[in-house]
C-alpha positions in Angstrom: 34.9 36.4 -60.1 34.4 39.4 -57.9 30.9 40.9 -57.6 31.9 44.3 -58.8 34.3 43.2 -61.6 33.3 44.0 -65.1 33.0 41.2 -67.6 35.8 41.1 -70.1 34.9 42.6 -73.5 35.2 40.3 -76.4 36.9 41.5 -79.6 34.4 42.9 -82.1 33.2 40.5 -84.7 33.8 41.2 -88.4 30.2 42.4 -88.6 30.6 44.7 -85.6 33.9 46.1 -86.9 32.2 46.9 -90.3 29.3 48.6 -88.6 31.7 50.8 -86.5 33.7 51.6 -89.6 30.5 52.5 -91.5 29.5 54.9 -88.8 32.9 56.5 -88.8 32.8 56.9 -92.6 29.3 58.3 -92.4 30.5 60.9 -89.8 33.4 61.8 -92.0 31.2 62.3 -95.0 28.7 64.4 -93.1 31.3 66.7 -91.7 33.5 67.0 -94.8 31.3 66.6 -97.8 31.0 70.4 -98.4 34.8 70.7 -98.1 35.3 67.9 -100.7 32.7 69.4 -103.0 34.3 72.9 -102.9 37.8 71.5 -103.2 36.9 69.5 -106.3 35.1 72.4 -107.8 38.1 74.6 -107.3 40.3 71.9 -108.9 38.2 72.1 -112.1 35.6 69.3 -111.7 32.5 70.1 -113.8 29.1 70.1 -112.1 27.7 67.1 -114.0 30.6 65.0 -112.8 30.8 66.3 -109.3 28.7 63.5 -107.6 30.7 60.7 -109.2 34.1 62.3 -108.4 33.1 63.2 -104.8 32.0 59.6 -104.4 35.3 58.4 -105.7 37.1 60.6 -103.1 35.1 59.1 -100.2 35.6 55.5 -101.5 39.4 56.2 -101.3 38.9 57.7 -97.8 37.1 54.5 -96.8 39.8 52.2 -98.3 42.8 54.3 -97.0 41.5 55.6 -93.6 44.0 53.4 -91.8 46.9 55.2 -93.5 45.8 58.6 -92.2 48.6 60.2 -90.1 47.0 61.5 -87.0 49.7 64.2 -86.7 48.4 66.1 -89.7 45.1 67.9 -90.3 42.4 65.6 -91.7 41.4 68.2 -94.2 45.0 68.4 -95.5 45.0 64.6 -96.1 41.5 64.8 -97.6 42.6 67.6 -99.9 45.5 65.5 -101.1 43.1 62.8 -102.1 40.9 65.4 -103.9 44.0 66.6 -105.9 44.9 63.1 -107.0 41.3 62.2 -108.0 40.9 65.6 -109.8 44.1 64.9 -111.7 42.8 61.5 -112.8 39.5 63.0 -113.8 41.2 65.6 -116.0 43.3 62.9 -117.6 40.2 60.8 -118.3 38.3 63.9 -119.6 41.1 64.7 -122.1 40.3 61.4 -123.9 36.5 61.8 -124.0 34.7 63.4 -126.9 31.9 64.6 -124.7 30.8 68.2 -125.2 29.1 70.0 -122.3 25.6 71.1 -123.0 25.9 74.3 -121.0 25.3 75.5 -117.5 23.0 73.4 -115.3 19.9 74.9 -113.7 21.7 74.6 -110.4 23.9 77.5 -111.4 21.0 79.9 -111.8 21.5 83.1 -109.9 19.2 84.2 -107.1 16.6 86.8 -108.1 17.3 88.9 -105.0 20.4 90.7 -106.3 20.6 93.3 -109.0 21.0 91.8 -112.5 24.1 93.8 -113.3 25.8 92.7 -110.1 24.9 89.1 -110.9 26.3 89.4 -114.4 29.5 91.0 -113.2 30.0 88.2 -110.6 29.3 85.5 -113.1 31.8 87.1 -115.6 34.4 87.2 -112.8 33.7 83.6 -111.8 34.0 82.5 -115.4 37.2 84.4 -115.9 38.7 82.9 -112.7 37.6 79.4 -113.7 38.9 79.9 -117.3 42.3 81.2 -115.9 42.6 78.3 -113.5 41.8 75.8 -116.2 44.9 77.0 -118.1 47.2 75.8 -115.3 48.5 72.3 -115.1 47.1 70.2 -112.2 50.2 70.6 -110.0 50.3 74.4 -110.3 46.5 74.7 -110.0 46.4 72.4 -106.9 49.4 74.3 -105.3 47.8 77.7 -106.0 44.3 76.6 -104.7 45.8 75.0 -101.5 47.9 78.1 -100.7 45.6 81.0 -101.8 42.1 79.5 -101.2 42.6 76.8 -98.6 45.3 78.8 -96.7 47.6 75.8 -96.3 51.3 76.5 -95.6 53.9 75.6 -98.1 55.2 72.9 -95.7 51.6 71.3 -95.5 51.3 71.4 -99.3 54.7 69.8 -99.7 53.6 67.0 -97.4 50.3 66.5 -99.2 51.9 66.5 -102.7 54.9 64.5 -101.5 57.4 67.0 -103.0 60.1 69.2 -101.5 59.1 72.6 -100.1 61.2 74.3 -102.8 59.0 72.7 -105.5 55.9 74.1 -103.8 57.5 77.6 -103.9 58.4 77.2 -107.5 55.0 75.9 -108.5 53.3 78.7 -106.6 55.5 81.4 -108.2 55.0 79.9 -111.7 51.2 79.6 -111.2 51.0 83.3 -110.2 53.0 84.4 -113.2 51.0 82.3 -115.6 47.7 83.5 -114.1 48.7 87.1 -114.4 49.4 86.6 -118.1 46.3 84.5 -118.7 44.0 87.0 -117.0 45.6 90.0 -118.8 45.0 88.2 -122.1 41.5 87.3 -121.1 40.7 90.9 -120.1 42.0 92.3 -123.4 39.7 89.9 -125.3 36.6 90.9 -123.4 37.1 94.6 -124.0 
């Protein structure tokens, strides 16, 4: 062996590979936890269930990381997982008899803003959440991905594994339905 030759690296052991994988998952969690949290919230996940549902997302990321297509944005792939987990959550919630006890203390407004501003923002947020909750998961996910996450229709089609025309159709239908729902909701609150 030559004096300046580097020794050959041996293949990582199973334990070393798991340690490397754990570091990668931890880095993904640290850099994308807030994105997942906000995405799930926009998809209708309730605060008391958020930790469990977010954990489910990251378990899927851990299991399916090898399937990630490096030609797409990581957040697009991650949002697709959030959409599917949120859809499963909503299906499961439909069959439970659990009644929410009310807002958690985490939702308390800051005391630095004027009370009437806080009340108006809270009412607007509740109206938006109520209106979005009236949409089916496919329409809601399409609307949120396009309007909130600013994804293109082509990206949404890839995430949802549907033709681009279906994305346009769902987006159009979601907007029409939201207009009707919000108008109805505003008439009730007057």
